[in-house]
C-alpha positions in Angstrom: 56.6 -19.0 -71.0 60.2 -20.4 -71.3 61.4 -23.2 -71.7 64.8 -25.1 -72.5 64.6 -29.0 -73.1 68.0 -31.2 -72.9 68.0 -34.1 -75.3 69.7 -36.9 -76.7 69.5 -38.2 -80.5 70.7 -41.8 -81.3 71.1 -42.3 -84.9 71.1 -46.1 -85.7 72.8 -46.6 -89.3 73.2 -49.4 -91.8 75.8 -49.2 -94.8 72.4 -48.1 -96.6 72.3 -45.5 -94.6 70.2 -43.8 -91.9 67.6 -46.2 -90.6 65.5 -44.1 -87.3 66.7 -41.3 -85.8 65.7 -42.1 -82.1 65.4 -39.3 -78.8 65.2 -39.5 -75.1 64.5 -36.4 -73.0 67.1 -36.3 -69.9 65.8 -32.6 -68.4 63.2 -30.2 -69.0 63.3 -26.6 -67.7 60.0 -24.5 -67.8 59.7 -21.2 -66.3 55.9 -20.0 -66.6 53.7 -16.9 -65.4 50.7 -16.9 -64.7 48.3 -13.9 -64.5 46.5 -13.6 -60.6 44.1 -11.2 -61.8 43.2 -9.2 -59.4 47.2 -9.5 -57.5 50.2 -9.2 -59.7 51.6 -12.4 -61.8 52.7 -15.3 -60.6 55.8 -17.1 -61.5 56.4 -20.7 -61.2 60.1 -22.3 -62.1 59.7 -26.5 -62.9 62.8 -29.1 -63.4 61.5 -31.7 -64.8 63.4 -34.3 -65.1 62.3 -38.1 -66.4 62.8 -40.8 -64.4 62.9 -38.5 -61.1 60.5 -36.5 -60.8 58.3 -37.8 -63.1 57.5 -40.9 -64.8 59.7 -41.7 -67.8 56.5 -43.1 -69.4 54.4 -39.6 -68.7 57.1 -37.7 -70.7 56.1 -38.5 -74.2 58.5 -38.5 -77.5 56.7 -38.3 -81.0 58.8 -37.8 -84.1 57.4 -35.7 -87.1 57.9 -37.0 -90.8 60.6 -34.5 -91.2 63.5 -35.1 -88.9 66.0 -33.1 -90.0 66.7 -30.9 -88.5 66.6 -32.4 -85.1 65.0 -29.9 -82.7 61.9 -29.9 -80.7 59.2 -27.8 -82.4 56.5 -28.3 -80.2 55.9 -28.9 -76.6 52.4 -30.0 -74.7 52.2 -30.0 -70.7 49.3 -31.1 -69.6 49.9 -30.2 -65.5 46.3 -31.8 -65.0 45.0 -29.1 -62.4 47.8 -29.7 -60.0 51.6 -27.6 -60.0 53.1 -31.5 -59.1 55.5 -32.3 -61.8 54.7 -36.4 -60.8 51.2 -35.4 -62.1 52.2 -34.1 -65.6 51.8 -35.2 -69.0 54.4 -34.0 -71.3 54.9 -34.5 -75.0 57.5 -33.6 -77.2 57.5 -33.1 -81.0 60.8 -33.4 -82.5 61.0 -32.4 -86.7 58.0 -31.5 -88.6 54.7 -32.8 -89.9 54.6 -31.3 -93.1 
């Protein structure tokens, strides 16, 4: 599986320092190979775009305990036995749980 996540970060800060970091997923490009034994493996490509081909509520963002560095560290996609992107449930973890 290959994956590229395009996202935005918003930092809420006050005079005392950083108060919160929030994330927004713009797009997830996913390439999956599926073993189709006894036939050759099949390749599928998905462009997951919240608000366009999947409900934004089905793309769940989780924040780890340690957010810096801010890169995504975990991706889980429940395809719900479907190849329709609208049926997927996506979870992305930013940061780390230490």
